[in-house]
C-alpha positions in Angstrom: 0.0 0.0 0.0 1.0 3.6 -0.6 2.4 5.7 2.3 0.0 8.5 3.4 1.5 11.3 1.2 1.5 9.1 -1.9 -2.0 7.9 -1.1 -3.2 11.5 -0.9 -1.6 12.3 -4.2 -3.1 9.1 -5.7 -6.6 10.2 -4.6 -6.0 13.7 -6.0 -4.8 12.3 -9.3 -7.9 10.0 -9.4 -10.1 13.0 -9.1 -8.3 14.9 -11.8 -7.7 12.0 -14.3 -11.0 10.2 -13.8 -13.6 12.8 -13.0 -12.7 16.5 -13.0 -9.6 17.5 -15.1 -11.0 21.0 -15.4 -10.5 21.4 -11.6 -6.8 22.2 -12.4 -7.4 23.5 -16.0 -6.7 20.3 -17.9 -8.4 18.6 -20.8 -7.9 14.9 -21.4 -7.6 13.6 -24.9 -10.2 11.2 -26.3 -8.3 8.2 -24.8 -8.1 9.8 -21.4 -4.4 10.9 -21.6 -2.8 14.2 -20.7 0.9 15.1 -21.2 2.8 14.5 -18.0 4.5 17.9 -18.2 1.1 19.6 -18.5 -0.2 17.6 -15.5 2.8 18.5 -13.3 2.6 22.2 -14.3 -1.2 22.3 -13.6 -0.8 20.5 -10.3 1.9 23.0 -9.2 -0.2 26.0 -10.3 -3.1 24.7 -8.2 -1.2 24.1 -5.0 -0.4 20.4 -5.5 3.2 20.3 -6.6 4.3 16.9 -7.7 7.7 16.0 -9.1 8.1 13.5 -12.0 9.8 11.1 -9.6 6.9 11.2 -7.1 4.4 10.8 -10.0 6.5 7.7 -11.0 6.3 6.4 -7.5 2.5 6.9 -7.4 2.1 5.0 -10.6 4.5 2.1 -9.7 3.6 1.6 -6.1 -0.2 1.9 -6.2 -1.4 -1.6 -5.5 -4.5 -1.0 -7.6 -2.3 0.3 -10.5 -4.9 3.1 -11.1 -2.7 4.9 -13.6 -0.7 4.1 -16.7 1.9 6.0 -18.7 1.7 5.9 -22.5 4.3 3.6 -24.2 6.6 6.6 -24.7 6.2 7.8 -21.1 5.1 11.3 -22.2 1.4 10.9 -21.3 -0.5 9.5 -18.3 -4.1 8.4 -17.8 -6.3 6.6 -15.3 -6.7 2.9 -16.2 -10.5 2.9 -15.7 -13.2 4.3 -13.5 -13.9 7.5 -15.5 -17.1 9.4 -15.1 -16.2 11.7 -18.1 -16.3 10.7 -21.7 -13.1 8.8 -22.8 -12.4 5.9 -25.1 -9.9 3.7 -23.4 -9.7 1.6 -26.6 -9.6 -1.8 -24.8 -10.3 -4.7 -27.1 -12.9 -7.3 -26.1 -11.5 -10.3 -24.4 -12.9 -13.7 -23.3 -13.4 -13.6 -19.6 -12.7 -16.4 -17.1 -15.6 -18.6 -16.1 -16.5 -16.5 -13.2 -15.7 -13.0 -12.0 -16.6 -11.2 -8.8 -18.2 -7.9 -7.7 -17.9 -6.4 -4.2 -20.8 -4.5 -2.8 -22.8 -4.1 0.5 -26.0 -5.7 1.6 -28.0 -2.4 1.3 -27.4 -2.5 -2.5 -28.7 -6.1 -2.9 -32.4 -5.4 -3.4 -31.7 -3.1 -6.4 -29.1 -5.5 -7.8 -31.6 -8.4 -7.6 -33.9 -6.3 -9.8 -31.6 -4.4 -12.1 -28.5 -6.4 -12.0 -25.1 -4.6 -11.8 -25.3 -1.2 -13.6 -22.5 1.1 -14.5 -24.2 4.1 -12.9 -22.0 7.2 -13.4 -19.1 5.2 -14.7 -18.4 3.9 -18.2 -18.5 0.2 -17.1 -19.3 -2.2 -14.3 -16.0 -3.1 -12.6 -15.4 -6.8 -11.8 -12.6 -8.6 -10.0 -10.7 -11.8 -10.9 -10.7 -12.9 -7.3 -13.3 -13.0 -4.5 -10.6 -11.5 -2.1 -10.2 -8.4 -4.3 -14.0 -8.0 -4.7 -14.3 -8.2 -0.9 -11.7 -5.5 -0.5 -13.5 -3.3 -3.0 -16.9 -3.9 -1.2 -15.3 -3.1 2.1 -14.8 0.5 1.1 -18.5 1.1 1.6 -19.1 -1.1 4.7 -19.4 -4.8 5.4 -18.7 -6.4 2.1 -20.8 -8.8 0.2 -19.2 -10.7 -2.7 -21.4 -11.6 -5.8 -20.2 -14.2 -8.3 -20.7 -13.3 -11.9 -21.2 -16.1 -14.4 -18.9 -14.3 -16.9 -18.3 -17.1 -19.4 -22.1 -17.6 -19.7 -22.5 -13.9 -20.3 -19.9 -13.9 -23.0 -21.6 -16.8 -24.7 -24.8 -14.8 -24.7 -23.0 -11.9 -26.5 -21.9 -9.6 -23.7 -18.5 -8.0 -24.2 -15.8 -8.0 -21.6 -12.7 -5.8 -21.5 -9.6 -5.9 -19.2 -8.1 -2.6 -18.1 -4.4 -2.0 -17.9 -4.5 -2.8 -14.2 -6.4 -6.1 -14.5 -9.9 -4.9 -13.7 -12.6 -6.6 -15.8 -15.1 -4.2 -17.4 -18.6 -4.8 -19.0 -21.6 -2.6 -19.7 -24.1 -4.4 -17.5 -24.6 -7.6 -15.6 -28.2 -8.8 -15.6 -29.2 -10.4 -12.3 -29.7 -13.7 -14.1 -26.0 -14.0 -14.3 -25.3 -13.3 -10.7 -24.9 -15.8 -7.8 -25.9 -14.2 -4.6 -24.4 -15.4 -1.3 -26.8 -16.5 1.4 -26.5 -13.9 4.2 
């Protein structure tokens, strides 16, 4: 896990690179990238000075691998989780047999009716392991882990994508493809 200063910077970068780049006067390109030099200058101009070395640490040491540099290292973006319009250009991939989604018990009645919806994000986020899904669900309270019959969904025509940091993405998971734990 990141030490407190890097964690704070990671949260700030998540806000700026996923949701509100205009907060510090940035505009992301269509794929969600911004030039590293522009990001660093904008951060400094808005009271959040970050060196290139510290930015590199945030990218490399973040256990969720939230950010990725472009192949040439000149641009950076969030790997997924945007609430603004970007095209991450991920290619569809066949998912494993099952994936997992972490949530809380209070969300279960709506999920039983609507399935998993992307809400304000571009995709529903799914984990490869139940342990990771439990960690994600715990951010909102006592976690409940749902099993997603991903292979069956793919056979039915649903597309799956895998982000740069290993999170599985899809547009919607109908409740028929969910296995709910007995509580």
